[in-house]
C-alpha positions in Angstrom: 162.4 -50.0 -166.6 159.9 -49.8 -169.3 160.3 -47.5 -172.2 158.1 -47.3 -175.5 159.1 -45.2 -178.3 156.6 -44.7 -181.2 154.9 -47.9 -180.9 152.5 -48.6 -183.7 150.1 -51.8 -183.7 147.5 -52.3 -186.4 145.2 -55.4 -186.9 143.8 -56.2 -190.3 144.5 -54.5 -193.7 143.0 -52.1 -196.0 139.5 -50.8 -195.3 139.4 -53.3 -192.3 142.5 -52.1 -190.7 142.1 -51.2 -187.0 144.9 -49.0 -185.6 145.2 -50.0 -181.8 148.2 -47.9 -181.0 149.2 -45.1 -183.0 152.8 -44.1 -182.4 152.6 -44.3 -178.4 155.7 -43.3 -176.3 155.8 -43.8 -172.6 158.3 -44.4 -169.8 157.7 -45.9 -166.7 160.5 -46.2 -164.1 161.4 -49.1 -161.6 158.9 -49.6 -158.7 156.2 -47.5 -160.2 152.5 -48.4 -160.0 151.0 -47.1 -163.1 147.2 -47.3 -164.0 145.9 -47.3 -167.5 142.5 -45.9 -168.2 140.6 -45.2 -171.3 137.4 -46.2 -173.3 136.9 -49.6 -174.8 139.1 -49.8 -177.9 141.6 -47.3 -176.8 144.4 -49.7 -176.9 144.8 -50.5 -173.3 145.1 -54.3 -173.4 147.1 -54.1 -176.6 149.5 -51.9 -174.8 150.0 -54.7 -172.0 150.3 -57.5 -174.4 153.0 -55.7 -176.2 155.0 -54.9 -172.9 154.3 -58.5 -172.0 155.8 -60.1 -175.3 152.5 -61.6 -176.0 152.7 -59.7 -179.3 155.0 -57.6 -181.3 154.5 -54.0 -182.5 154.5 -53.1 -186.3 156.7 -50.2 -185.7 158.6 -48.6 -182.8 160.6 -50.0 -179.9 159.7 -51.6 -176.6 162.6 -51.8 -174.0 162.1 -53.7 -170.6 165.0 -53.4 -168.2 167.4 -52.4 -170.8 166.4 -55.1 -173.3 164.7 -54.5 -176.6 161.8 -57.0 -177.1 162.3 -56.6 -180.7 165.5 -58.1 -180.6 164.3 -61.3 -179.1 163.3 -64.6 -181.0 160.1 -66.4 -180.4 162.0 -68.9 -178.1 163.7 -65.8 -176.1 160.3 -64.1 -175.9 158.9 -67.2 -174.2 161.7 -67.5 -171.7 161.3 -63.6 -171.1 157.5 -63.9 -170.2 158.0 -66.9 -168.1 161.0 -65.5 -166.0 160.3 -61.8 -166.0 156.7 -61.1 -166.3 153.9 -61.6 -163.9 150.3 -61.6 -165.6 147.1 -61.1 -163.7 143.9 -61.3 -165.8 140.2 -60.4 -165.1 139.2 -64.2 -165.5 142.0 -65.7 -163.3 143.0 -68.3 -165.8 143.6 -70.9 -163.3 143.9 -74.6 -164.3 140.7 -76.3 -162.7 142.3 -79.8 -162.1 145.3 -78.2 -160.0 145.2 -77.2 -156.4 145.7 -73.4 -155.4 149.5 -74.3 -154.7 150.0 -76.4 -157.8 148.5 -73.4 -159.9 151.0 -70.9 -158.2 153.9 -73.3 -158.7 153.1 -73.8 -162.3 155.3 -71.1 -164.0 158.3 -72.5 -161.9 157.6 -76.1 -162.9 157.3 -75.1 -166.6 160.8 -73.4 -166.2 162.2 -76.7 -165.4 162.3 -76.5 -161.5 161.4 -79.4 -159.3 158.7 -79.3 -156.7 161.1 -79.6 -153.8 163.0 -76.6 -154.9 159.9 -74.3 -155.3 157.9 -75.4 -152.4 159.1 -72.6 -150.0 158.6 -70.0 -152.8 155.0 -71.1 -153.3 154.2 -71.2 -149.7 155.6 -67.6 -149.2 153.6 -66.4 -152.3 150.2 -67.9 -150.9 151.1 -66.4 -147.4 151.4 -63.1 -148.9 147.8 -63.1 -150.4 146.6 -64.9 -147.3 145.6 -68.2 -148.7 147.9 -70.6 -146.9 144.8 -72.3 -145.4 143.2 -72.8 -148.9 146.5 -74.0 -150.8 145.0 -77.6 -151.3 141.7 -76.3 -152.7 140.9 -76.4 -156.3 139.6 -73.3 -158.3 136.0 -74.7 -157.9 136.3 -74.8 -154.2 137.4 -70.9 -154.1 135.4 -68.0 -154.2 136.2 -65.3 -156.9 138.2 -63.1 -154.7 140.4 -66.1 -153.4 140.9 -67.2 -157.1 142.2 -63.8 -158.1 144.4 -64.0 -154.9 145.7 -67.4 -156.4 146.3 -65.7 -159.7 148.2 -62.7 -157.9 150.4 -65.3 -155.9 151.3 -67.1 -159.2 152.3 -63.8 -160.8 154.5 -62.9 -157.7 156.1 -66.3 -157.2 158.4 -65.9 -160.1 159.6 -62.5 -158.5 159.0 -60.7 -161.7 160.5 -57.5 -163.0 157.1 -56.5 -164.1 153.6 -57.3 -163.1 150.8 -56.6 -165.7 147.4 -56.7 -164.4 144.4 -56.3 -167.0 141.1 -55.4 -165.2 142.1 -57.4 -162.1 138.9 -56.5 -160.2 136.5 -56.7 -163.1 134.6 -59.7 -162.0 134.8 -58.9 -158.3 132.4 -57.2 -155.9 133.5 -53.8 -154.6 134.9 -55.0 -151.3 136.7 -57.9 -152.5 138.1 -55.5 -155.3 139.5 -53.2 -152.8 141.3 -56.1 -151.0 142.9 -57.2 -154.4 144.1 -53.5 -155.0 145.7 -53.4 -151.7 147.6 -56.5 -152.4 148.9 -55.0 -155.7 149.6 -51.8 -153.8 151.7 -53.7 -151.3 153.6 -55.6 -153.9 154.8 -52.4 -155.4 155.5 -50.9 -152.2 157.2 -53.6 -150.1 158.7 -55.6 -153.0 159.6 -52.9 -155.5 157.5 -54.5 -158.3 156.8 -52.4 -161.3 153.0 -52.7 -161.9 151.1 -51.6 -165.1 147.3 -52.2 -164.6 144.4 -51.6 -166.9 141.2 -50.6 -165.2 137.9 -48.7 -165.9 137.4 -47.9 -162.3 138.6 -44.3 -161.2 138.8 -45.5 -157.6 140.9 -48.4 -158.5 143.2 -46.1 -160.7 143.7 -44.0 -157.7 145.5 -46.7 -156.1 148.6 -46.3 -158.5 151.4 -43.6 -158.4 150.6 -42.5 -161.9 147.5 -42.5 -164.2 148.0 -42.8 -167.9 144.8 -42.2 -170.2 144.6 -43.6 -173.7 142.0 -42.6 -176.5 142.3 -44.0 -180.0 145.7 -45.7 -179.3 147.5 -42.2 -178.1 148.5 -40.9 -174.8 146.1 -38.4 -173.5 146.8 -35.6 -170.7 144.2 -34.7 -168.1 144.7 -31.4 -166.6 142.8 -32.2 -163.4 145.2 -35.0 -162.6 148.8 -34.0 -161.7 150.0 -37.7 -162.0 148.8 -38.1 -165.7 151.5 -38.7 -168.2 152.3 -36.3 -171.0 150.3 -36.7 -174.0 151.8 -38.5 -177.2 153.0 -36.1 -179.7 150.7 -35.5 -182.7 150.7 -38.3 -185.2 148.5 -38.3 -188.6 144.8 -39.4 -187.9 144.6 -43.1 -188.0 141.8 -44.8 -190.1 139.1 -47.0 -188.5 139.5 -46.0 -184.7 141.3 -48.0 -182.1 140.6 -51.5 -180.8 142.1 -53.7 -177.9 141.9 -56.9 -180.1 142.0 -58.0 -183.7 138.6 -57.8 -185.5 
């Protein structure tokens, strides 16, 4: 489903260069729920951004569902993201002037579909996250947990090949966070969604099928966790340490 081979991503140049990913290789099968852990600056968010087509690697290959992202033009990448990737972020990213239902419908409407054609899919997605009674409320009228449920419904409504979640429980209390994790687990199990989720919370990471640990842009092995991926093969030391975003 997802395959990365020798992926390198560097931000900046010269003495200010920050090596976010240093020759990372990883394979994720269809339907897997993979949680990604590591300290700040280890490359976790950069990894999601590259797989989601929000950025491109400096070196290496990223293949999703048999398609090399490097071979796609900017316009093709836009269509790839809109039709194949569901994104769930820590800060929800809902449009404040739109209702819950309108926020969920947005990726389908942006793809040229009309409201009558998408209504049933939007209603189904909201039902999956238990928000049918709140579908006409705007974000300011929703709790943090409800806003994250809307964000998950928006990610699921396109029936994506892949769902990418970056700290989806980071702004939620522990009880609400557990509910969100259950929703993601259900999506992976019931709908065969392939999910990659970045988290700092070991309890959240345990929800997945497999834990991937990053440090300084490299895959690490954890002998105490049988689900952890094999380490990235050794590469020359990177200058400047890792970072999830440009300086």
